[in-house]
C-alpha positions in Angstrom: 187.8 145.8 136.8 189.2 143.7 139.6 185.7 142.9 140.8 184.7 141.7 137.3 187.8 139.6 136.9 187.1 138.0 140.4 183.6 137.1 139.4 184.7 135.6 136.1 187.3 133.6 138.0 184.7 132.3 140.5 182.4 131.3 137.6 185.2 129.4 135.9 186.1 127.6 139.1 182.5 126.7 139.7 182.1 125.3 136.2 185.3 123.4 136.5 184.0 121.9 139.8 180.7 121.0 138.2 182.4 119.3 135.3 184.4 117.1 137.6 181.2 115.6 139.2 181.1 111.9 138.8 178.6 109.2 139.7 174.8 109.3 139.3 174.8 113.1 139.0 177.4 113.3 136.3 175.0 114.1 133.4 172.2 115.7 135.5 171.7 119.2 134.0 169.3 120.4 136.8 171.8 119.3 139.4 174.6 121.2 137.7 172.4 124.2 137.3 171.3 124.1 140.9 174.9 123.9 142.1 175.8 126.7 139.8 173.1 129.0 141.2 173.7 128.2 144.8 177.5 128.5 144.6 178.4 131.6 146.7 174.8 132.8 146.9 174.0 135.1 149.9 170.3 134.8 150.7 170.5 137.4 153.4 171.4 140.2 151.0 169.0 142.0 148.6 169.8 140.6 145.2 171.0 143.7 143.3 174.4 144.6 142.0 173.8 148.3 142.5 172.5 149.0 146.0 170.9 152.3 144.8 168.5 150.3 142.7 165.3 149.2 144.3 163.8 145.7 143.9 160.4 145.7 142.2 158.0 143.1 143.5 154.9 142.5 141.5 152.0 140.9 143.4 148.6 139.5 142.4 145.6 138.3 144.4 142.6 136.0 143.5 139.9 135.3 146.0 139.1 131.6 146.0 136.6 131.3 148.9 135.0 133.1 151.8 135.4 130.7 154.7 134.0 132.6 157.6 132.6 136.0 158.6 132.7 136.4 162.4 130.6 139.5 163.2 131.1 139.2 167.0 135.0 139.2 166.8 135.1 141.4 163.6 137.2 138.8 161.8 137.1 137.7 158.1 138.6 134.4 157.0 139.3 134.0 153.3 141.2 131.7 151.1 143.2 133.4 148.3 145.7 132.5 145.6 148.6 134.8 146.1 151.3 135.4 143.5 154.4 137.5 143.6 157.4 137.8 141.4 160.7 139.8 141.3 164.1 139.8 139.6 167.1 138.2 141.4 170.2 139.5 139.6 172.3 136.7 141.2 170.1 133.9 139.7 171.0 134.4 136.0 172.5 131.8 133.6 172.9 131.0 130.0 170.4 128.3 128.8 172.9 127.2 126.1 175.4 126.1 128.8 172.7 123.9 130.5 171.0 122.0 127.8 168.6 124.9 127.0 167.0 124.9 130.5 165.2 128.2 130.9 163.6 127.7 134.3 164.1 125.6 137.4 162.4 125.1 140.7 164.5 125.6 143.8 163.9 125.7 147.5 162.4 129.0 148.8 164.6 128.7 151.9 167.8 128.9 149.8 167.1 132.3 148.2 166.2 135.8 149.2 162.4 136.4 149.6 160.8 139.9 150.2 159.2 140.5 153.6 155.7 141.3 152.2 152.9 140.9 154.8 149.3 141.7 155.2 148.7 144.5 157.7 145.3 143.2 158.8 146.6 139.7 159.9 145.3 138.7 163.3 145.9 134.9 163.2 147.9 132.3 161.3 145.7 130.4 159.0 146.0 126.8 157.9 147.8 127.4 154.7 149.6 124.6 152.8 153.4 124.8 152.7 154.8 125.4 149.3 158.6 124.9 149.6 159.6 125.7 146.0 159.7 128.7 143.7 160.3 129.0 139.9 163.3 130.8 138.7 163.8 131.8 135.1 167.2 132.2 133.3 166.7 136.0 133.3 166.5 136.0 137.1 162.7 136.3 137.3 161.5 134.5 140.5 157.9 133.5 140.7 156.4 132.6 144.1 152.9 131.3 143.8 151.0 129.9 146.8 147.6 129.6 148.3 147.0 131.4 151.7 144.3 131.2 154.3 144.0 134.8 155.4 142.5 135.6 158.8 142.2 139.4 159.0 140.5 142.0 161.1 137.6 143.8 159.4 135.1 146.4 160.4 131.8 144.5 159.8 128.7 146.6 159.7 125.6 144.5 160.3 123.0 147.3 160.5 121.4 146.2 157.2 121.4 142.5 158.0 120.5 140.3 156.2 120.8 142.6 153.2 124.3 143.7 154.1 127.4 144.3 152.0 130.8 144.1 153.7 134.0 145.8 152.6 137.2 144.3 154.0 140.8 145.5 153.2 143.9 143.4 152.6 147.0 145.7 152.6 150.2 144.2 151.3 153.4 146.0 152.2 157.0 145.4 153.1 157.3 145.3 156.9 160.8 146.8 157.0 162.0 148.0 153.7 161.2 151.4 152.3 160.5 152.3 148.7 164.3 152.8 148.1 164.8 149.1 148.8 161.5 147.4 147.7 158.8 148.8 145.5 155.5 146.9 145.3 153.5 147.0 142.1 150.5 145.1 140.6 151.1 142.2 138.3 147.8 143.0 136.5 145.8 146.1 135.9 143.2 147.1 138.6 140.4 146.4 136.2 141.5 142.9 135.6 141.8 142.2 139.3 138.4 143.8 140.0 136.5 141.6 137.5 138.3 138.4 138.1 136.0 135.7 139.6 137.3 132.8 137.7 138.5 130.8 140.7 135.9 131.9 143.3 133.7 129.2 144.8 130.2 130.9 144.4 128.1 128.5 146.4 128.3 129.7 150.0 126.5 132.3 152.0 128.6 135.2 150.7 129.0 136.4 147.2 132.1 138.1 145.9 131.2 141.3 144.1 134.6 142.7 143.2 138.2 143.4 144.5 139.3 147.0 144.3 143.1 147.5 144.0 144.9 150.7 144.8 148.6 151.6 144.9 149.7 154.0 147.7 153.1 155.3 148.7 154.1 156.9 152.0 157.8 156.2 152.5 156.7 152.6 152.2 154.8 151.4 149.1 151.8 149.2 149.6 149.0 147.7 147.6 145.5 148.2 149.1 143.0 145.4 148.1 139.4 146.0 149.1 137.3 142.8 149.1 133.6 143.6 148.6 131.2 140.7 149.5 127.5 140.5 149.7 125.3 138.2 151.9 122.8 135.9 150.2 119.6 136.5 152.3 117.4 133.6 151.2 118.0 131.6 154.4 117.2 134.5 156.7 114.2 135.6 154.5 112.6 132.1 154.9 113.4 131.5 158.5 113.2 135.1 159.9 111.4 137.6 157.8 108.4 135.5 156.6 107.4 134.3 160.1 107.5 137.8 161.4 105.3 139.0 158.5 102.9 136.2 159.1 102.6 137.1 162.8 102.0 140.7 162.0 99.3 139.9 159.5 97.6 137.6 162.1 97.9 140.4 164.7 96.2 142.8 162.3 93.4 140.4 161.6 92.8 140.0 165.4 91.9 143.7 165.6 88.6 143.0 163.8 87.4 140.7 166.5 85.1 142.4 169.1 87.2 143.7 172.0 84.8 142.3 174.7 84.7 138.8 173.2 86.4 135.8 174.7 87.6 134.7 171.3 89.8 137.7 170.9 91.4 137.2 174.3 92.4 133.6 173.5 93.5 134.6 170.0 95.7 137.3 171.3 97.2 135.0 174.0 98.2 132.6 171.2 99.8 135.4 169.2 101.6 136.5 172.4 103.1 133.1 172.8 104.1 133.0 169.2 105.9 136.3 169.5 107.7 135.1 172.6 109.0 132.0 170.7 109.9 134.1 167.7 111.9 136.5 169.7 114.0 133.6 171.1 114.6 132.5 167.5 115.5 136.0 166.4 118.0 136.4 169.3 119.8 133.2 168.2 119.7 134.1 164.5 120.8 137.7 164.5 124.6 138.3 164.6 125.9 139.5 167.9 128.1 142.5 168.1 129.1 144.9 170.9 128.8 148.1 168.7 125.2 147.8 167.4 122.3 145.6 166.5 120.7 145.0 163.0 117.9 147.2 161.9 115.6 144.2 161.4 116.0 143.2 165.0 115.2 146.6 166.2 112.1 146.7 164.0 110.8 143.3 165.3 111.4 144.3 168.9 109.7 147.7 168.4 106.6 146.0 166.8 106.4 143.5 169.6 106.5 146.4 172.2 104.1 148.7 170.4 101.4 146.1 169.7 98.3 146.8 171.8 97.5 144.9 175.0 96.1 141.6 173.9 94.1 141.0 177.1 91.4 143.6 176.7 89.2 144.0 179.7 85.7 142.6 179.1 82.9 145.1 179.7 80.9 144.7 182.8 77.7 143.6 181.2 76.6 141.4 184.1 74.5 144.1 185.9 70.9 143.4 186.5 68.3 144.7 184.1 64.8 145.9 185.2 63.3 142.6 184.0 65.7 140.7 186.2 64.6 142.9 189.1 61.1 141.9 188.5 62.0 138.3 188.5 63.7 138.7 191.9 60.2 139.8 193.2 58.7 136.7 191.6 56.1 138.9 190.0 55.3 140.2 186.6 54.4 143.7 185.6 55.0 147.0 187.4 56.3 147.1 191.0 54.2 150.1 192.0 51.0 148.2 191.2 52.2 145.3 193.4 52.8 147.6 196.3 49.3 149.2 196.0 47.7 145.9 195.9 49.5 144.7 199.1 48.6 148.0 200.9 44.9 147.4 200.2 45.1 143.8 201.5 47.2 144.3 204.7 46.7 148.0 205.3 49.0 150.7 205.9 51.4 150.5 208.9 51.2 146.8 209.4 54.4 145.0 210.3 54.2 142.8 207.2 53.8 145.7 205.0 56.7 147.6 206.6 59.0 144.6 206.1 58.0 144.3 202.4 58.7 148.0 201.9 62.1 147.7 203.4 62.9 144.7 201.2 61.7 146.6 198.1 63.8 149.6 199.1 66.9 147.5 199.5 66.3 145.8 196.1 65.8 149.2 194.5 69.0 150.6 195.9 70.8 147.5 194.8 69.5 147.9 191.2 70.4 151.6 191.2 74.0 150.7 192.1 74.1 148.1 189.4 72.8 150.7 186.9 75.6 153.1 188.0 78.3 150.4 187.7 76.9 149.4 184.3 77.1 153.0 183.1 80.7 153.2 184.4 81.5 150.0 182.5 80.0 151.4 179.4 82.2 154.5 179.7 85.3 152.4 180.2 84.3 150.2 177.2 84.0 153.3 175.1 87.5 154.4 176.2 88.7 150.9 175.3 87.3 151.3 171.8 89.0 154.6 171.3 92.4 153.3 172.5 91.9 150.2 170.4 91.4 152.3 167.2 94.4 154.5 168.2 96.8 151.7 168.9 95.6 149.9 165.8 96.6 152.9 163.6 99.9 153.2 165.4 100.5 149.5 164.9 99.6 149.8 161.2 102.1 152.7 160.8 104.8 150.6 162.5 104.2 147.6 160.2 104.2 150.0 157.2 107.6 151.4 158.3 108.9 147.8 158.7 107.7 146.9 155.2 109.3 150.1 153.7 112.5 149.3 155.5 112.6 145.8 154.1 111.9 147.1 150.7 114.6 149.7 150.9 117.2 147.3 152.2 116.4 144.8 149.5 116.6 147.6 146.8 120.0 148.8 148.1 121.3 145.2 148.3 120.1 144.4 144.7 121.7 147.5 143.2 125.2 147.0 144.7 
């Protein structure tokens, strides 16, 4: 009873003090109301009359834009519209005593504000400073403000560029338990999940939905899971289509004869194209320390498993029997030539012996050429077999690459 009488006496003294104001603020209702609310207010104390009663803080979240997704540092930067409201039992007035004013904006620094933070915060974003809050005559305080949120997120780029990322924003009181502050959702989880009314849908990332969950473990917290999906058009045009073109041209190159000079020059050109393309891929793919995208692994694997472009040409430059006859500057059979020379010069003559030695040397040379030609034919046959084998392996690798792209696109489309 004494406490109630003291409060009534303090209220009467405050009203009497406000009624004695003179000058330019004499008839200012908002000034009188502000002085009435600030008179004796303690912003360092939780605004409840019964300390056993917890303060319920309702929060809401609307994603406005996805500013940056840093795969290397595992950081997500978003811009959200954050709303929270609670009841302050010490900021209550009768609208009839203040010209029917039912709400007023006052400085946030002059009242008690709950210490609700995001657990995943890693950096202070460039958020605009909103110094005011709205207070209703029933004590309902509404604190609405935009926030640039820089949070840690486990980004999985294995399915790049058809990847879907899930990042969490956990709101909780940093110090108070559920006996002091209890956090609830301002809207239903279904309304929060399907709300894309303020999202800027023109960037690289598309907002799918925001899942909201309430959990309590000595401290109550709201778990928001922001699900975003990458738009792969840029990477499809600049990364996937060139790789498919190079693979198709490489397959066409298999139908050229292995021992032709055109195939060698064609394969060298493709090899240079692959080298330049790998440089572009290394600059385009997101860099992380925990893994590489599946597309990058497939492109590297195809580049490494492609057959050797520089096939050895067959040794088809050995002399034929007709060329051997031309070396003797005669036509027809060599045996008939030897018989004719023997009849002319006789057997055992020095000239005949020299001719026979020369013919023997030429014959041995031609036999060695025949042997080398046979060996070259055998290696050429081995080259044909390896060419067919590697061609099939390459086709299987390209097929696996195509199936992988189709599967990633299908999963991305159905999310």
